[in-house]
C-alpha positions in Angstrom: -0.8 -125.6 80.5 -3.5 -123.0 79.9 -7.1 -123.7 78.8 -6.3 -122.7 75.2 -3.7 -125.2 74.2 -2.7 -128.8 75.0 0.7 -130.0 75.8 0.8 -132.0 72.6 0.0 -128.9 70.5 2.8 -126.9 72.2 5.2 -129.8 71.6 4.3 -130.1 67.9 4.7 -126.4 67.3 8.1 -126.3 69.1 9.3 -129.3 67.0 8.2 -127.7 63.8 10.1 -124.5 64.7 13.1 -126.4 65.8 13.2 -128.2 62.4 13.0 -124.9 60.6 15.8 -123.4 62.7 18.1 -126.4 62.2 17.5 -126.3 58.4 18.2 -122.5 58.2 21.4 -123.0 60.2 22.8 -125.0 57.4 22.9 -121.9 55.3 23.2 -119.1 57.9 26.3 -119.5 60.1 26.6 -118.1 63.6 23.3 -116.1 63.5 21.0 -118.0 65.8 19.5 -114.8 67.2 18.7 -113.5 63.7 17.2 -116.9 62.7 15.1 -117.0 65.9 13.7 -113.5 65.3 13.0 -114.4 61.7 11.0 -117.5 62.9 9.1 -115.4 65.4 8.0 -113.0 62.7 7.1 -115.9 60.4 5.2 -117.8 63.1 3.2 -114.6 63.9 2.2 -114.4 60.3 4.0 -111.0 59.9 6.2 -109.4 57.3 10.0 -108.9 57.9 12.3 -106.1 56.9 16.0 -107.1 56.8 18.2 -104.1 56.8 22.0 -104.0 56.7 25.0 -103.4 54.6 25.4 -105.3 51.3 27.0 -108.8 51.4 26.0 -109.8 55.0 23.5 -112.5 54.0 20.1 -110.6 53.9 19.0 -112.4 50.7 20.5 -115.7 51.9 18.4 -115.5 55.1 15.2 -115.0 53.2 16.1 -117.7 50.7 16.9 -120.2 53.5 13.5 -119.6 55.2 11.6 -120.0 52.0 13.4 -123.2 51.0 12.9 -124.7 54.4 9.1 -124.9 53.8 7.1 -126.8 51.3 5.6 -123.5 50.0 5.7 -121.4 46.8 8.6 -118.9 46.7 9.1 -115.8 44.5 11.9 -113.3 44.3 11.2 -109.8 43.0 14.1 -107.5 42.2 13.0 -104.0 43.0 14.3 -101.3 40.6 13.4 -97.7 39.8 11.6 -98.8 36.6 9.5 -101.5 38.3 5.7 -100.8 37.8 3.0 -101.7 40.3 1.5 -104.1 37.7 4.8 -105.8 37.5 4.3 -106.8 41.2 0.5 -107.3 41.6 -0.5 -108.4 38.1 -2.7 -106.9 35.4 -6.1 -107.6 33.6 -5.5 -108.4 30.0 -8.1 -108.7 27.3 -8.5 -112.3 26.1 -9.6 -112.6 22.5 -10.9 -116.1 23.0 -13.3 -115.4 25.8 -14.0 -111.8 24.7 -13.3 -110.4 28.2 -10.6 -109.1 30.5 -8.7 -111.9 32.3 -6.5 -111.3 35.4 -2.9 -112.4 35.1 -1.4 -112.7 38.6 1.9 -111.1 39.3 4.8 -112.5 41.3 3.3 -111.3 44.6 0.9 -114.3 44.3 3.1 -116.7 46.3 3.5 -117.9 49.8 7.0 -116.4 50.5 7.9 -113.3 48.6 11.4 -111.8 48.7 11.3 -108.1 47.9 14.9 -107.6 47.2 16.2 -104.0 47.7 12.7 -102.8 48.2 13.7 -99.1 48.6 15.0 -98.9 45.0 11.5 -98.9 43.7 9.5 -95.7 43.4 6.9 -94.7 46.0 4.1 -95.6 43.5 5.4 -99.2 43.2 6.0 -99.4 47.0 2.4 -98.4 47.6 1.2 -101.4 45.6 2.3 -103.6 48.5 0.2 -101.7 51.1 -3.0 -103.6 50.6 -1.6 -107.1 50.0 0.7 -106.8 53.1 -2.3 -105.7 55.2 -5.1 -107.8 53.9 -3.5 -110.6 51.9 -5.5 -109.4 48.8 -4.8 -107.4 45.6 -7.6 -105.3 44.1 -7.5 -104.9 40.3 -10.3 -103.1 38.5 -12.5 -103.3 41.6 -12.1 -107.0 42.0 -10.2 -108.5 45.0 -7.9 -111.4 44.5 -6.5 -113.3 47.5 -2.9 -114.2 47.4 -3.4 -117.3 49.5 -2.0 -118.5 52.8 0.5 -118.6 54.3 1.8 -115.2 52.9 4.9 -113.4 54.0 6.9 -110.6 52.5 10.6 -110.6 53.4 12.1 -107.3 52.2 15.8 -106.3 52.1 17.2 -102.9 52.0 20.5 -101.1 52.5 20.3 -98.4 55.3 23.4 -96.5 54.2 23.6 -96.2 50.4 20.6 -94.0 49.5 21.9 -93.1 46.1 19.1 -94.1 43.7 16.8 -95.2 46.5 13.5 -94.0 47.8 13.0 -94.2 51.6 10.0 -96.3 52.6 7.1 -94.2 53.8 5.8 -94.6 57.4 2.7 -96.4 56.2 4.9 -99.0 54.5 7.2 -99.4 57.5 4.2 -100.0 59.7 3.2 -103.0 57.6 6.3 -104.8 58.6 5.9 -106.7 61.9 9.6 -106.6 62.6 12.9 -105.1 61.3 16.2 -106.9 62.0 19.8 -106.5 61.1 22.3 -109.2 60.1 25.5 -107.8 61.6 29.0 -109.1 60.8 29.7 -112.8 61.6 32.1 -113.9 64.3 35.6 -114.7 63.1 35.1 -118.5 63.4 31.8 -118.4 61.5 33.3 -116.2 58.8 36.2 -118.6 58.4 33.6 -121.4 57.8 31.9 -119.3 55.2 35.3 -118.6 53.5 36.0 -122.3 53.3 32.7 -123.0 51.6 32.7 -123.4 47.9 29.4 -121.6 47.2 29.4 -117.9 46.3 25.7 -117.2 45.8 22.5 -118.2 47.6 21.3 -120.0 44.5 23.8 -122.7 45.2 22.3 -123.5 48.6 20.6 -126.8 48.7 17.9 -127.2 51.4 15.1 -129.7 51.7 11.7 -128.6 53.1 11.5 -129.1 56.9 7.8 -128.4 57.3 4.7 -128.7 55.2 2.2 -126.0 54.2 -0.4 -127.6 56.5 2.1 -127.5 59.5 2.8 -123.8 58.8 -0.9 -122.9 58.8 -1.5 -124.9 62.0 1.5 -123.2 63.7 0.4 -119.7 62.8 -3.1 -120.5 64.2 -1.6 -121.8 67.5 0.3 -118.5 68.0 -2.9 -116.6 68.5 -3.9 -119.0 71.3 -0.9 -118.4 73.4 -2.0 -117.0 76.7 -1.2 -113.4 78.0 -1.9 -112.7 81.6 -3.5 -109.3 82.3 -0.3 -107.9 83.8 1.7 -108.7 80.7 -0.9 -106.9 78.5 -0.7 -103.9 80.8 3.1 -104.0 80.5 2.8 -103.9 76.7 0.4 -101.0 77.0 2.6 -99.0 79.3 5.6 -99.3 76.9 3.4 -98.2 73.9 1.9 -95.3 75.9 5.3 -94.1 77.0 6.4 -93.7 73.4 3.5 -91.4 72.8 4.6 -88.9 75.5 8.3 -89.2 74.7 9.6 -85.7 73.6 12.3 -87.2 71.4 9.8 -89.0 69.1 7.8 -87.2 66.4 4.9 -89.6 67.2 4.3 -92.6 69.4 3.5 -96.2 68.6 0.1 -96.8 66.9 -2.5 -99.3 68.0 -1.2 -101.6 65.2 2.2 -101.4 66.7 0.9 -102.5 70.1 -0.9 -105.4 68.6 2.3 -106.3 66.7 4.3 -106.4 69.9 1.6 -108.6 71.5 1.5 -111.1 68.6 5.3 -111.3 68.3 5.6 -112.0 72.1 3.1 -114.8 71.6 5.1 -116.3 68.8 8.4 -116.1 70.8 6.7 -117.9 73.7 5.7 -120.8 71.4 9.3 -120.8 70.0 10.5 -121.3 73.5 8.0 -124.2 74.1 5.5 -122.2 76.3 1.8 -121.6 75.9 2.0 -118.4 77.9 3.9 -115.1 77.5 6.4 -113.9 80.1 7.8 -110.3 80.3 11.1 -111.5 78.8 9.3 -112.3 75.6 8.2 -108.7 75.4 11.5 -107.2 76.3 13.4 -109.2 73.7 11.1 -107.9 70.9 10.7 -104.2 71.8 13.5 -103.1 69.5 12.8 -105.2 66.4 9.0 -104.6 66.6 8.8 -100.9 67.6 12.1 -99.4 66.4 11.2 -99.0 62.7 7.8 -97.4 63.6 9.5 -94.4 65.3 11.2 -91.3 64.1 13.2 -88.6 66.0 12.2 -85.0 66.2 15.8 -83.9 65.7 17.4 -84.5 62.3 20.4 -86.8 62.0 22.9 -87.0 59.3 23.0 -90.7 59.0 20.3 -93.5 59.0 22.4 -95.7 61.2 22.8 -92.9 63.7 19.1 -92.4 63.9 18.5 -96.2 64.4 21.0 -96.1 67.3 19.5 -93.1 68.9 16.0 -94.6 68.7 17.2 -97.8 70.2 18.8 -95.9 73.1 15.5 -94.0 73.8 13.5 -97.3 73.7 15.9 -98.9 76.2 15.5 -95.9 78.5 11.7 -96.2 78.3 11.7 -99.9 79.0 14.1 -99.5 81.9 11.8 -96.9 83.5 8.8 -99.3 83.5 8.4 -101.8 86.3 8.2 -105.5 85.2 5.0 -107.3 86.0 5.2 -109.7 88.9 
């Protein structure tokens, strides 16, 4: 093991993540890869954007993660008439104390489900920028910490844009990862059809980890070792996106740091205290894909996602793996 972590610490982290995975599998059938990427994002302390067609389990995925931890959970239904103060809170004048008192909004929770986030106006979406970046909300010049752990799981439909507002680049950059659910396999869908429940509210899950374990786990992720050649590998991937003619702009410094942190979290999920190139390769698409846009216009959002993925695969294939 490396100088940063002990064997016992790695084992404890792996056990906690395995308990979370097993608990979430009770609600999410046949989507181990989706669950693992969700746990990678969570362990890294990042925010997750779940994007796919309606009815494929986006909200159920977020709900199962929240209910698998002994932490506060809040769901916010984003709509066109939702105001920023409906999310962050507002200062209200209190007649008893003769001064303004801050009333926290639903964003003050550990796990926040921002359901159909792109149905809110850009003004309301911008209210999430500060809290997703710094874990704080500033009201009337006073900063209020939302507490730790803090994670936003947002869902959106990539196809039906009627009545929606596409997320700006600055908002997309706040999400550590973007994933898709995809259709289940036939056997898994048959299991779902046999089940009696129709909504995620009927899912009964007991917490698999405590809040203290969550905080310890997220701290351990930052101690996972990256050899110099792996860091160089990450940098070469990021640099290649900046010179790619098909992209409007390359990956930012924040994006490079996100790929590094996600790779560290995946290594810990695999029971290692060091990152290998496969950790990076596995996460290039979910970490970098939503931070890029094509120069040429496409008629469909899914078409653009596919094209960006193809370019990223070509870039990664052209870069030699570290030995």
